[in-house]
C-alpha positions in Angstrom: 102.7 -85.4 -48.1 104.3 -83.2 -45.2 106.0 -81.2 -47.7 102.7 -80.4 -49.4 101.7 -79.3 -46.3 104.4 -77.4 -45.2 104.2 -75.5 -48.7 100.4 -74.7 -48.5 101.0 -73.4 -45.0 104.0 -71.2 -46.0 102.2 -69.9 -48.6 99.1 -69.2 -46.3 101.0 -67.6 -44.1 101.4 -64.9 -46.8 98.4 -63.4 -46.2 96.9 -61.5 -43.5 97.0 -61.7 -40.8 100.5 -63.2 -40.9 101.2 -61.4 -43.8 105.0 -62.6 -44.6 105.2 -62.0 -48.2 108.1 -64.2 -49.1 106.9 -67.1 -47.9 104.7 -67.2 -50.7 107.9 -67.7 -52.6 109.2 -70.3 -50.2 106.1 -71.9 -50.6 105.2 -72.3 -53.8 109.0 -73.4 -54.6 108.4 -76.2 -52.3 105.1 -77.3 -53.9 107.1 -76.9 -57.5 110.0 -78.9 -55.8 107.2 -81.8 -54.3 105.5 -81.7 -58.1 108.6 -82.3 -59.7 109.3 -85.6 -57.5 105.7 -86.7 -57.3 104.3 -89.9 -58.6 101.0 -88.6 -58.0 101.1 -85.0 -59.3 97.2 -84.5 -59.8 96.5 -85.6 -55.8 99.4 -83.6 -54.8 98.1 -80.3 -56.6 94.6 -81.0 -55.3 95.7 -81.4 -51.4 97.9 -78.3 -51.8 95.0 -76.3 -53.1 92.5 -77.3 -50.5 95.0 -77.1 -47.6 96.0 -73.1 -48.5 92.4 -72.1 -49.1 91.1 -73.5 -46.3 93.5 -71.6 -44.0 93.3 -68.6 -46.0 89.4 -68.6 -46.0 88.7 -70.2 -42.6 87.2 -66.7 -41.7 84.1 -67.5 -44.1 83.0 -70.2 -42.1 82.8 -68.5 -38.7 78.9 -67.9 -38.5 77.7 -70.5 -41.2 79.5 -73.5 -39.8 82.3 -75.4 -40.8 80.5 -77.4 -44.0 80.4 -74.1 -46.1 83.6 -73.0 -45.7 85.2 -76.7 -46.1 83.2 -76.6 -49.6 84.3 -73.1 -50.6 87.9 -74.3 -50.0 87.2 -77.7 -51.6 85.5 -75.9 -54.9 88.4 -73.6 -55.0 90.7 -76.6 -54.9 89.3 -78.0 -57.8 91.2 -75.0 -59.9 94.4 -76.9 -58.9 94.0 -80.4 -60.4 95.1 -79.2 -64.1 98.3 -77.6 -62.4 99.1 -81.4 -61.5 97.5 -82.8 -64.7 99.8 -80.4 -67.0 103.1 -81.8 -65.2 102.2 -85.2 -65.6 101.6 -85.0 -69.3 104.8 -82.5 -69.9 107.0 -83.3 -66.8 107.7 -79.4 -67.1 107.8 -77.0 -64.1 107.4 -74.0 -66.2 104.3 -75.0 -68.0 102.6 -76.1 -64.4 103.4 -72.2 -63.3 101.9 -70.9 -66.5 98.5 -73.2 -65.8 98.9 -71.9 -62.2 98.7 -68.3 -63.4 96.0 -69.4 -66.1 93.7 -71.1 -63.3 94.0 -68.2 -61.0 93.0 -65.8 -63.5 90.1 -68.0 -64.6 89.2 -68.8 -61.1 88.8 -64.9 -61.1 86.2 -65.0 -63.2 83.9 -68.1 -63.0 81.8 -69.5 -61.7 79.0 -66.9 -60.8 81.5 -64.3 -61.5 84.3 -65.8 -60.0 86.0 -65.9 -56.8 89.8 -64.4 -56.8 90.3 -63.8 -53.1 93.4 -65.9 -52.4 95.3 -64.6 -55.7 98.9 -64.5 -55.0 99.0 -60.9 -55.9 96.8 -60.1 -52.7 99.4 -61.8 -50.6 101.9 -59.4 -52.1 101.2 -55.9 -50.6 104.5 -55.5 -48.4 106.7 -57.0 -51.7 109.3 -55.0 -52.9 107.6 -56.1 -56.0 104.1 -54.2 -55.4 104.7 -51.6 -58.2 104.4 -54.3 -60.8 101.0 -54.2 -60.4 101.1 -50.4 -62.3 102.7 -51.9 -65.2 100.7 -55.2 -65.6 97.9 -55.4 -63.3 97.4 -58.2 -60.7 98.6 -60.9 -62.9 101.8 -59.3 -63.3 102.4 -59.4 -59.8 101.2 -62.9 -59.2 103.3 -63.8 -62.2 106.5 -62.3 -61.0 106.1 -64.2 -57.6 105.5 -67.6 -59.4 108.6 -66.9 -61.3 111.0 -66.3 -58.6 109.4 -69.4 -56.8 110.0 -71.5 -60.2 113.8 -70.3 -60.0 114.4 -71.2 -55.9 113.4 -74.9 -56.9 117.3 -75.3 -58.2 119.4 -73.0 -55.5 122.2 -72.3 -58.1 124.2 -69.2 -58.3 123.3 -68.1 -61.7 119.4 -68.2 -60.5 120.1 -66.6 -57.3 121.8 -63.8 -59.8 118.6 -63.4 -61.8 116.5 -62.9 -59.0 118.7 -60.3 -57.2 118.6 -58.1 -60.5 114.9 -58.5 -60.9 114.2 -57.2 -57.4 116.9 -54.3 -58.2 115.2 -53.7 -61.4 112.0 -53.3 -59.5 113.4 -50.4 -57.6 113.8 -48.3 -61.1 109.6 -48.6 -61.3 108.9 -45.0 -60.5 106.2 -44.3 -58.1 103.0 -43.3 -59.1 102.8 -39.7 -59.7 100.6 -37.5 -57.4 97.7 -35.3 -59.1 96.2 -32.4 -57.8 93.9 -31.2 -55.3 92.2 -32.9 -53.1 88.5 -33.4 -50.9 88.8 -33.5 -46.9 86.5 -36.6 -45.8 85.3 -37.6 -42.4 85.0 -41.4 -42.2 82.4 -42.7 -39.8 82.6 -46.2 -38.5 79.7 -46.4 -36.5 80.2 -50.1 -35.1 76.9 -52.3 -34.8 75.2 -53.5 -31.8 76.2 -56.8 -32.9 77.9 -59.2 -35.2 77.4 -62.1 -37.1 74.5 -63.0 -39.5 71.6 -61.0 -37.6 73.4 -57.9 -37.4 71.1 -56.0 -39.5 68.2 -57.4 -37.7 68.7 -54.2 -35.8 69.1 -51.7 -38.6 67.6 -49.1 -37.0 69.7 -49.2 -34.7 73.0 -49.1 -36.7 71.5 -46.2 -38.5 71.1 -44.7 -35.1 74.7 -45.4 -34.4 75.9 -43.7 -37.4 74.0 -41.1 -37.1 75.2 -40.1 -33.2 78.8 -41.1 -34.4 78.8 -38.3 -36.7 77.3 -35.5 -34.4 80.1 -36.4 -32.2 82.8 -36.5 -34.2 81.8 -33.9 -36.9 83.8 -30.8 -35.3 85.1 -29.1 -38.4 84.2 -28.5 -42.2 84.6 -31.8 -44.6 83.8 -31.8 -48.1 81.7 -34.7 -47.7 81.0 -37.4 -44.6 81.4 -41.2 -45.6 79.5 -44.3 -44.1 80.2 -47.7 -44.8 78.1 -50.1 -46.4 74.8 -51.2 -44.6 74.9 -47.8 -42.6 71.3 -47.4 -43.5 69.5 -50.9 -43.9 66.1 -48.9 -43.9 65.1 -47.3 -47.2 64.7 -43.8 -46.4 62.3 -43.6 -49.1 59.5 -46.2 -46.8 61.0 -44.9 -43.5 59.9 -41.0 -43.4 61.7 -40.7 -39.8 65.0 -42.0 -41.6 64.8 -39.8 -44.6 64.0 -36.6 -41.6 67.0 -37.6 -39.8 69.4 -37.6 -43.0 67.9 -34.2 -43.7 68.2 -32.9 -40.3 71.7 -34.2 -39.9 73.4 -33.1 -43.2 71.4 -29.6 -43.1 73.1 -29.2 -39.2 76.4 -29.6 -40.6 76.0 -28.1 -43.9 78.0 -31.4 -45.2 77.0 -33.7 -47.7 76.9 -37.4 -47.0 77.5 -40.5 -48.9 76.2 -43.7 -47.3 76.0 -47.5 -47.6 72.0 -48.1 -47.9 70.0 -51.1 -48.5 67.0 -50.1 -50.5 64.0 -51.6 -52.3 63.0 -52.3 -55.8 59.5 -53.6 -56.5 60.0 -55.7 -53.3 63.8 -56.9 -53.8 66.5 -55.1 -52.0 69.5 -53.3 -53.7 72.7 -52.4 -52.1 73.6 -48.9 -53.1 76.2 -45.9 -52.3 73.8 -42.7 -52.2 75.2 -39.5 -52.3 73.0 -37.0 -49.9 73.2 -33.0 -50.4 73.6 -30.8 -47.5 70.0 -30.4 -47.7 69.2 -34.1 -47.4 67.9 -34.6 -51.1 69.6 -37.4 -53.2 72.0 -36.4 -55.7 73.5 -39.6 -57.3 72.8 -43.3 -56.4 75.2 -46.5 -57.4 73.7 -49.8 -57.2 76.1 -52.3 -56.7 76.8 -54.1 -59.9 79.0 -56.9 -58.4 77.0 -58.9 -56.1 78.1 -61.5 -53.5 77.3 -65.3 -54.6 76.0 -67.0 -51.9 75.6 -63.8 -49.6 73.4 -61.4 -51.5 71.8 -63.8 -54.2 71.9 -67.5 -53.9 72.9 -69.3 -57.3 71.7 -72.8 -57.6 69.2 -72.2 -54.6 67.5 -75.7 -54.2 71.3 -77.0 -54.0 72.5 -74.4 -51.7 69.5 -74.9 -49.3 70.5 -78.4 -49.2 73.6 -77.7 -47.9 73.2 -74.7 -45.4 69.5 -74.2 -44.1 70.7 -70.3 -43.9 70.5 -69.8 -47.8 66.9 -70.1 -47.1 67.4 -66.2 -45.0 68.7 -64.9 -48.2 66.2 -62.6 -50.3 68.3 -62.4 -53.6 69.4 -58.5 -54.2 68.9 -57.0 -57.6 72.3 -56.0 -59.0 72.5 -52.3 -61.1 73.8 -52.2 -64.1 75.4 -48.5 -64.7 78.6 -47.3 -63.7 77.8 -44.0 -61.3 80.6 -41.9 -59.8 79.5 -39.3 -57.0 80.5 -35.7 -57.7 81.7 -34.1 -54.0 83.1 -30.3 -54.4 83.8 -30.7 -58.1 85.9 -34.0 -57.5 84.5 -37.2 -58.9 84.8 -40.0 -56.4 83.8 -43.6 -57.2 82.2 -46.1 -55.1 83.2 -49.3 -54.6 80.9 -51.8 -52.4 82.6 -54.6 -50.5 83.1 -57.3 -52.5 83.5 -55.6 -56.1 86.9 -55.0 -54.9 87.8 -58.1 -56.5 86.4 -57.6 -59.4 89.0 -56.2 -62.1 87.1 -55.1 -64.9 84.8 -53.4 -62.4 87.3 -51.7 -60.2 89.4 -50.6 -63.4 86.1 -49.2 -64.9 85.4 -46.9 -61.8 88.9 -46.1 -61.4 89.0 -44.8 -65.3 86.2 -42.7 -64.6 87.2 -41.2 -61.3 89.7 -39.1 -59.8 89.5 -41.2 -56.3 87.9 -44.3 -54.6 85.6 -44.8 -52.0 85.5 -48.7 -50.9 82.6 -49.0 -48.5 82.3 -52.3 -47.0 81.0 -54.1 -43.8 82.6 -56.8 -42.0 80.2 -57.3 -39.2 79.6 -60.8 -40.7 83.1 -61.6 -40.5 83.9 -60.0 -37.1 87.1 -61.1 -35.1 88.6 -62.9 -38.5 91.3 -62.0 -41.1 88.9 -61.0 -43.5 88.7 -57.0 -43.0 92.8 -57.1 -43.1 93.0 -59.3 -46.1 90.4 -56.7 -47.7 92.5 -54.0 -46.5 95.2 -55.8 -48.4 93.5 -56.2 -51.7 92.2 -52.4 -51.4 96.0 -51.2 -51.2 96.8 -53.2 -54.3 94.1 -51.9 -56.4 95.2 -48.3 -55.2 98.9 -49.1 -56.7 97.2 -50.8 -59.8 95.1 -47.5 -60.8 97.2 -44.8 -59.2 94.2 -43.6 -57.0 93.7 -42.6 -53.4 91.4 -44.7 -51.5 89.3 -44.4 -48.6 87.9 -47.7 -47.1 85.2 -47.3 -44.4 83.8 -50.2 -42.7 81.0 -50.6 -40.1 82.9 -52.7 -37.7 86.4 -53.6 -39.8 89.6 -51.7 -40.9 88.4 -48.5 -41.9 91.7 -46.5 -43.7 92.7 -43.9 -46.1 95.4 -45.1 -48.6 97.7 -43.5 -50.9 98.0 -44.3 -54.6 101.0 -46.2 -53.8 99.7 -48.3 -51.4 100.6 -46.9 -48.2 98.2 -46.7 -45.5 97.9 -43.1 -44.2 95.9 -43.6 -41.4 93.5 -46.8 -40.0 91.4 -47.3 -37.3 91.0 -50.1 -34.7 88.3 -53.1 -35.7 85.0 -53.2 -33.5 85.2 -50.0 -32.1 83.4 -46.8 -33.1 85.7 -44.5 -34.6 86.7 -42.0 -37.6 89.1 -41.0 -39.4 89.4 -37.4 -41.1 91.9 -37.5 -44.4 92.4 -35.5 -47.7 91.6 -37.9 -50.4 93.9 -36.9 -53.2 92.6 -36.4 -56.9 94.2 -38.0 -59.8 93.0 -38.4 -63.3 96.4 -39.9 -64.6 96.8 -43.7 -65.9 98.9 -46.2 -65.1 100.8 -48.2 -67.8 98.2 -50.9 -67.1 95.3 -48.9 -67.3 96.2 -47.0 -70.7 96.9 -50.5 -72.1 93.0 -52.2 -71.1 91.3 -49.0 -70.5 
């Protein structure tokens, strides 16, 4: 059992905030080695999955308590049971490794749209193998990591040579090519007056913070100003004073604004990314398609409310059903709202129909945890996967400009009012995986 605990800890340490990528390889090698000598492979697989997910997802319980966090980790752990079952039936580590990858892909898609936050690839943003995602996507990077771990079960000269050749071969994968043109953006991280689940009870104050911070930081000319998710939690169509402030700001600065807005439709909230023109008119509106289960809507509501009374406070959002891309200075910028960044098909759809991506996120509900750093790592991997520059802007977490090879060009610290100015390079070229699946 000690070996299983060490293996799970090693893999968890490959994720942020520790982020030592090769510990995932060592951890899975230990796990597979233990599995091979285990009399209870199903139990050991379950425990491995539970400990791994409990550590990586510890941030999920900061404001809702231990029970929902442990329930989430336990549900994720169930997907590791087939790994042990396959080994018990086949006595093949290779089949178990394939099962691990298959279950990871299934877990990223179901239930409730999936939850792939702890996919193996998302721990490998600093790995030399990162360019693999431009060829085979997230699955390919996870598979490479598992392959190396499987080879390391037996430490022989032949296997070490194979691993060395594989890493050398990766160096021949060319970087994603640069495109042409750029848009200059001001990203405003306006901060919030409070953190936790009640941050948006002060919606007017959050809007005011972003409005005032923009006036403070906007010193030059930009193609657009970008605000994060939830920057405007008051529907401007229902609050004329908010709409007037937006119009005044854009006219004063003579700059379009792309803002995260919670608006209402027939009494239900929508999580939107809205592009306002220089005169404050609504130019384009994207409604979040990939809603966060148990965050923006409650599946199995009666059961969820028994698990956590906080579920009663969630007013189900309405999801969008259309792709909408903002046009700024002739450039197509696709918005991705927070949780959507872990959804393969949605991110690919946005990337293939744009020249750069804007990730608008919040993080106030997980302040002072690893959540924001983990999300930044996922965003960097998406940049490489689709060869797109990305601006990720948060209310209170880490905001960053990321190039199309996953490098962070600039970033903010957490829990402060801050801003970033940068050129978001434009690119219409497709990676191999996007040509294959697009």
